[in-house]
N, C-alpha and C positions, 0 to 999 in steps of 0.2 A: 897527646899521650894516649896510647891504646887503653881500652877498658881492661880492668883487671878485677876478677871476681874470686870469692872464696865460697866453695861448697862446704857449708858448715855441718853437713850430716849426710854421709854416703856410706852404705854398708858394702864396701868393696871386697870383703872376705867371703861373700856368698858364692855358692856354686855358679850362679848366673854369670859370674865374671871369670870363671876358671879358665876358659879357653881363649879369651881375648883381652885380658886385663891391660896389657901394654898398649893395645890399640885404643882402648877406652881412655887411658891416661893421655895418650897422644892427642885424641880428639878433644879432651878437656883443655889441654894447653892451647891447642889451635883456636879454641873458642874463647880463650881469655880466662878460663878457670885455672888460676895459677896455684892455688892451695886447696887441699881437701882434708877435712877432718873425718876420720873413720871411727864411729862409736861402736863398741863391742856390745854383746848381749849376754855373755856368760864368760866363765873362766877360759874355756877353749878358744872362743873367738877373741877374747882379750889378748891371748898369747899370739894368735894368728895375726891380729891387727897390729900388734907391736912389732912382729917380725916384718910385716909389710912396710911399716913406717921406717924401720931401720934400714931397709934396702931400697927405699923409693924416695927420691928427692921431693920435698914439698908436700909430703903426706904426713899428717900428724894423727894421733890416736887418742881416743878416750877409752878407759877401761872401766868395766862395771857389769852388773847383772840386771837384766831387764826384768820388769815385774812378772812377765810370763814365766820366768825361770825361778822366781823367788821361793816357791815351794820346794825346789830341789837344792836350794843353796845351803851350804854347810858353813860352820865357823871357819873351817880350813879354806873354803872358797873365799870368804871375806878376807882372810889373811893373805891369800894370793893376790887379790885385787889391791890390797894395801902395798904389797911388795912391788907389783907391776907399776903402781902409781908413781914410783920414784924414778922411773926411767926417763931420760931427757926427752924422749919422743912423746911422752904422755902430757896432754894439755888440759885434760878434764877427767872427771869421773862420770861415766855414762855408758850406755843409756840406762838410766834408772828412773823409778817413778811408781805410778799406780795405774792399773788397768782394770776398771770395774765393768768393762763390756764383756770380755771373755772370761774373767775370773778364773784363769788357769791356776792361780794360787789363791789360797784363802786371803781375804782382805786384811785380817789382822797380821798375817805373815808379810804381806806386801808392805804394809805400813812400817813394820819393824825393820825389814830389810832396806827400805827406802831411807829411814832415819839412820841406820847403821852406816850406809854408804855415804850419806851426807856427812856423817861423823869423820869418815876418812878424808873427804874433801876439805873439811874444816882443818883437820890435823895437818894435812899436806899443803894447805893454802891453794887448792885447785878449785876451779869452777865446776859446776855440774851440768849435765845435759839431761833434761827431764822429759819423760814420756807420760802423757796423760790420755786417758780415754774414759769418758763418763765419770771423771774423778777430778775435774779441774778445781773445784772449790776447795776440796780437801788438800790437794797437792799444793795449791797456793798457800793455804794456811800453814802447812808443814814447813815450806821453805821460808816463809816470812818469820815464823817462830824461830827457825834455825838461825836466820840472819840476825834477828834481835838478840838471840842468846850469845852470838859470836860477832860482836861489832867490828872486830879487826879482820874478819874473814874476807880475803880477796878485795882489799882496799876499803870495803865497807861503805855504807850510805848509798844515796841515790846515784852516785858516780861509780859505784862498785862494779866488779866484774865477777859476780858470784855464780852466774850460770845463764842458761837459756832454756825456755820452754819450747821444745821443737814441735813443728807442725801445730802451731798455736791455734786453738779453736775457741778460746775464751772470749769474754766480752772486753770492751775497751776499759771498763772499770777494773776488771781483773788485771788487765795489762798494766794499768797505772799503778796498782798495788805492787806488782812485780817490779816495775821501774823504780819505784820509791825504795824498794828493798835491794836494789843493785842488780836486777836481772834484765835480760833481753828476751825477745820472742823471735821466732823464725818461721818463715813460710816456704813451703815447697810448691809443687805443681797444683795443689788444690786451688790456688788463686786463679788458675786458668779454667777450672771446671765451670760448666754452665750453671748459673744461679748459685755460685759458691757463697755460703753464708759468711765467709770471713772477709769479704770485700768491704763491707761497711765498717768493720772493726779497724781494718788497715787504714781506710780513709780517715777515720777519726783519730787514730794514734800517730799517724805519720811515720817517718823513717828513723827518727832519732835513736831508737833502741831496737832496731829491727835487723835481722840477718836473713840471708838467702840460704836455701838448702834444696837438695833434691830428694832426700830419703831414698836414694837409689838402693835397690832396683824397684822400689815401690813408687806410687803416687806420680806416675808419669804425666807430664803436662800435655795439654792439647798443643799440637795436633798429633801426638804420638800415643794417645790413650790406647791401652791394650798391649803395648809393647814394653819391653824392659826399659826402665829408666836408667840414665847414666849422667855423670856430671856435666857433659857438654850441653845437655838440655836445660841447664840452669838459665841460659839466656832467655828462654821462652817465658819463664817465670819473672825474670827481671823486666822484660818488656811489659808484661801485664802489671807488674808492680808500679812501673813508671806511669802507665795509663791511669791506674787507680788513684794515685796520689798527685797526679797532674804535674809531673816533672819529666826530666829527660832520663834516658837509660844511663847516660854518663853520670848523672847525679846518684841514681840508684847504685851503680857500681862503686862510686866513691864512698858513699855513706855506709853501705852494707859491708864493704871490704874493710873499711876503717873499724867498724864495730867488731867484726870477726877477729881482726888482728889484735884489737885491744882485749877482747874477752879471753881469747886463747893464748895471748902473749906469743903470737906466731913470730918466728924469726924471719 
């Protein structure tokens, strides 16, 4: 049986793909990437991503407002995200979270908007896609608190499908806290970077609660560093993942695809 992959995080609405999106999607299918989840970053890109999913087979969407945009977010924006979340193509709320590296929005505002969007996810029984940068400990605390406060959210418990920390750079101990609360973690091309700090964490946690992603057009894996990333390059990360956990690419494909389909309830 041929390998089948899910790219759990690709921003296909960016201008980087405006001129050749159909070719990008064709290359993805040819490489075995059969499903793609497109997480939005604000109201406009939520609407764009939803439109893309509605016209493109096997593309699903997450709607939400990125922490970079939290300072511009209004109550009306939050209401729009809630409305979008009820569309059948929407499989998650995201990309949401905390970014204390750039601090484009005040941290108290980021925290409030993160919690309010988790509230939509709980209300609509959807998982979340979480962005963190220099904020891992606090983001983990917030989602574990939310999970404990809403035990029925997305199946609940350690077998739950409450969300994924994308481009996970935390420790194995933090990953295990997330797993116990019903979360997954995902890895993009950073696995292929020389002396990548996440290799030891992946080796310790294994594949059981892990997804693959590209974060296209960013974080392009070796040997394409410096070029635009795209879903077909997911295979390079998959091969590195197999090497790190000492298994086969077939096993990586099977486990990460199963995890993604479970988390996002992909049809």
